[in-house]
C-alpha positions as CSV (number, residue, x, y, z in Angstrom):
1,M,-95.3,-79.6,-41.0
2,Y,-97.4,-77.0,-39.1
3,S,-99.7,-77.9,-36.4
4,T,-103.3,-76.8,-36.5
5,F,-102.6,-74.2,-33.9
6,E,-99.6,-72.7,-35.9
7,Y,-101.7,-72.8,-39.0
8,L,-104.5,-70.8,-37.5
9,L,-102.0,-68.2,-36.1
10,S,-100.2,-67.8,-39.4
11,P,-100.3,-64.2,-40.8
12,R,-102.9,-64.9,-43.4
13,Y,-105.4,-65.8,-40.7
14,V,-104.4,-63.2,-38.1
15,C,-105.1,-60.2,-40.4
16,R,-108.7,-61.0,-41.3
17,S,-110.9,-58.4,-42.7
18,P,-114.0,-57.7,-40.7
19,V,-117.3,-59.0,-42.2
20,Y,-120.4,-56.9,-42.0
21,V,-123.9,-58.3,-42.3
22,I,-126.5,-55.8,-43.7
23,S,-130.0,-56.2,-44.8
24,D,-131.1,-56.2,-48.5
25,S,-132.6,-52.8,-48.2
26,E,-129.4,-51.4,-46.8
27,M,-127.5,-53.1,-49.6
28,K,-129.8,-51.5,-52.2
29,T,-129.3,-48.1,-50.5
30,L,-125.5,-48.4,-50.6
31,E,-125.6,-49.5,-54.3
32,L,-127.9,-46.5,-55.0
33,Q,-125.5,-44.2,-53.3
34,E,-122.5,-45.6,-55.1
35,N,-124.2,-45.4,-58.4
36,Q,-125.2,-41.8,-57.7
37,V,-121.7,-40.8,-56.8
38,E,-120.4,-42.5,-60.0
39,L,-123.1,-40.8,-62.1
40,D,-122.2,-37.4,-60.6
41,S,-118.5,-38.0,-61.4
42,I,-119.4,-38.9,-65.0
43,L,-121.5,-35.8,-65.5
44,D,-118.8,-33.6,-63.9
45,Q,-116.2,-35.1,-66.2
46,R,-118.3,-34.7,-69.3
47,K,-119.0,-31.0,-68.4
48,R,-115.2,-30.4,-68.0
49,L,-114.4,-32.2,-71.2
50,D,-117.1,-30.1,-73.1
51,E,-115.7,-26.9,-71.7
52,A,-112.1,-27.9,-72.6
53,Y,-113.2,-28.8,-76.1
54,E,-114.9,-25.5,-76.6
55,R,-111.9,-23.6,-75.3
56,Q,-109.6,-25.6,-77.6
57,S,-111.9,-25.2,-80.6
58,Q,-112.1,-21.4,-80.1
59,W,-108.3,-21.1,-79.7
60,L,-107.8,-23.1,-82.9
61,E,-110.2,-20.8,-84.8
62,E,-108.5,-17.7,-83.5
63,R,-105.1,-19.1,-84.4
64,E,-106.3,-20.1,-87.9
65,C,-107.6,-16.6,-88.6
66,A,-104.3,-15.1,-87.3
67,I,-102.2,-17.3,-89.5
68,R,-104.4,-16.6,-92.6
69,K,-103.9,-12.9,-92.0
70,E,-100.2,-13.3,-91.7
71,I,-100.1,-15.4,-94.9
72,K,-102.1,-12.8,-96.7
73,A,-99.8,-10.0,-95.4
74,L,-96.6,-11.8,-96.4
75,S,-97.6,-13.0,-99.8
76,P,-99.1,-11.0,-102.6
77,S,-102.7,-11.9,-103.5
78,A,-103.3,-13.8,-106.7
79,S,-105.0,-10.8,-108.4
80,E,-102.0,-8.6,-107.7
81,T,-99.7,-11.3,-109.1
82,L,-101.8,-11.5,-112.3
83,K,-101.8,-7.7,-112.6
84,D,-98.0,-7.7,-112.3
85,K,-97.6,-10.4,-114.9
86,A,-100.0,-8.6,-117.2
87,K,-98.0,-5.3,-116.8
88,K,-94.7,-7.1,-117.5
89,A,-96.2,-8.7,-120.6
90,V,-97.5,-5.4,-121.9
91,E,-94.1,-3.8,-121.2
92,G,-92.4,-6.6,-123.1
93,V,-94.7,-6.2,-126.1
94,K,-94.1,-2.5,-126.1
95,E,-90.3,-3.1,-126.0
96,T,-90.6,-5.6,-128.8
97,V,-92.7,-3.2,-130.9
98,K,-90.2,-0.4,-130.2
99,K,-87.3,-2.5,-131.2
100,A,-89.1,-3.5,-134.4
101,V,-89.9,0.1,-135.2
102,D,-86.4,1.2,-134.5
103,S,-84.9,-1.5,-136.7
104,V,-86.9,-0.4,-139.7
105,P,-84.7,1.9,-141.9
106,N,-85.7,5.5,-142.1
107,F,-86.6,6.7,-145.6
Protein backbone atom coordinates (compact mmCIF):
# COMPACT_ATOMS: atom_id res chain seq x y z
CA MET A 1 0.00 0.00 0.00
CA TYR A 2 0.88 3.63 -0.36
CA SER A 3 1.81 5.79 2.50
CA THR A 4 0.03 9.07 3.06
CA PHE A 5 3.02 10.95 1.74
CA GLU A 6 3.09 8.92 -1.48
CA TYR A 7 -0.67 9.32 -1.82
CA LEU A 8 -0.45 13.10 -1.60
CA LEU A 9 2.37 13.22 -4.14
CA SER A 10 0.57 11.01 -6.66
CA PRO A 11 -0.09 12.64 -10.06
CA ARG A 12 -3.77 13.28 -9.43
CA TYR A 13 -2.92 15.55 -6.53
CA VAL A 14 0.20 17.16 -7.96
CA CYS A 15 -1.63 18.63 -11.00
CA ARG A 16 -4.31 20.49 -9.17
CA SER A 17 -6.30 23.18 -10.90
CA PRO A 18 -6.12 26.58 -9.28
CA VAL A 19 -9.19 27.72 -7.41
CA TYR A 20 -10.33 31.31 -7.68
CA VAL A 21 -12.64 32.95 -5.21
CA ILE A 22 -14.73 35.80 -6.57
CA SER A 23 -17.59 37.83 -5.22
CA ASP A 24 -21.22 37.32 -6.23
CA SER A 25 -21.25 40.56 -8.20
CA GLU A 26 -18.15 39.49 -10.15
CA MET A 27 -19.80 36.11 -10.81
CA LYS A 28 -22.92 37.83 -12.15
CA THR A 29 -20.76 40.04 -14.34
CA LEU A 30 -18.93 37.02 -15.74
CA GLU A 31 -22.23 35.19 -16.39
CA LEU A 32 -23.60 38.29 -18.10
CA GLN A 33 -20.52 38.53 -20.32
CA GLU A 34 -20.71 34.81 -21.21
CA ASN A 35 -24.40 35.09 -22.01
CA GLN A 36 -23.78 38.17 -24.16
CA VAL A 37 -21.03 36.39 -26.10
CA GLU A 38 -23.33 33.40 -26.66
CA LEU A 39 -26.21 35.64 -27.75
CA ASP A 40 -23.95 37.48 -30.20
CA SER A 41 -22.82 34.15 -31.61
CA ILE A 42 -26.42 32.98 -32.03
CA LEU A 43 -27.46 36.19 -33.76
CA ASP A 44 -24.44 36.05 -36.07
CA GLN A 45 -25.16 32.43 -36.95
CA ARG A 46 -28.84 33.20 -37.59
CA LYS A 47 -27.87 36.07 -39.89
CA ARG A 48 -25.46 33.85 -41.86
CA LEU A 49 -28.09 31.10 -42.13
CA ASP A 50 -30.71 33.57 -43.38
CA GLU A 51 -28.31 34.92 -45.99
CA ALA A 52 -27.36 31.41 -47.11
CA TYR A 53 -31.04 30.46 -47.33
CA GLU A 54 -31.81 33.50 -49.47
CA ARG A 55 -28.89 32.76 -51.82
CA GLN A 56 -29.91 29.12 -52.16
CA SER A 57 -33.56 30.01 -52.72
CA GLN A 58 -32.66 32.55 -55.40
CA TRP A 59 -30.34 30.06 -57.13
CA LEU A 60 -33.10 27.42 -57.13
CA GLU A 61 -35.62 29.86 -58.63
CA GLU A 62 -33.17 30.85 -61.37
CA ARG A 63 -32.37 27.20 -62.10
CA GLU A 64 -36.09 26.33 -62.19
CA CYS A 65 -36.74 29.08 -64.75
CA ALA A 66 -33.78 27.97 -66.86
CA ILE A 67 -34.92 24.35 -66.87
CA ARG A 68 -38.48 25.33 -67.74
CA LYS A 69 -37.14 27.34 -70.70
CA GLU A 70 -35.03 24.38 -71.83
CA ILE A 71 -38.01 22.03 -71.58
CA LYS A 72 -40.16 24.45 -73.51
CA ALA A 73 -37.49 24.80 -76.22
CA LEU A 74 -36.93 21.04 -76.50
CA SER A 75 -40.53 19.88 -76.59
CA PRO A 76 -43.38 21.22 -78.71
CA SER A 77 -46.10 22.94 -76.80
CA ALA A 78 -49.44 21.23 -76.27
CA SER A 79 -51.24 23.61 -78.63
CA GLU A 80 -48.77 22.89 -81.43
CA THR A 81 -49.19 19.17 -80.90
CA LEU A 82 -52.96 19.49 -81.09
CA LYS A 83 -52.66 21.58 -84.25
CA ASP A 84 -50.40 18.95 -85.81
CA LYS A 85 -52.83 16.19 -84.85
CA ALA A 86 -55.74 18.16 -86.29
CA LYS A 87 -53.88 18.76 -89.57
CA LYS A 88 -53.03 15.06 -89.87
CA ALA A 89 -56.65 14.14 -89.19
CA VAL A 90 -57.90 16.57 -91.86
CA GLU A 91 -55.35 15.22 -94.35
CA GLY A 92 -56.45 11.68 -93.51
CA VAL A 93 -60.09 12.58 -94.09
CA LYS A 94 -59.18 14.26 -97.39
CA GLU A 95 -57.29 11.14 -98.53
CA THR A 96 -60.19 8.92 -97.53
CA VAL A 97 -62.68 11.12 -99.42
CA LYS A 98 -60.36 11.24 -102.43
CA LYS A 99 -60.04 7.42 -102.44
CA ALA A 100 -63.80 7.09 -102.11
CA VAL A 101 -64.38 9.52 -104.99
CA ASP A 102 -61.76 7.78 -107.13
CA SER A 103 -63.29 4.37 -106.48
CA VAL A 104 -66.68 5.48 -107.80
CA PRO A 105 -66.98 4.39 -111.46
CA ASN A 106 -67.14 7.12 -114.04
CA PHE A 107 -70.42 7.31 -115.97
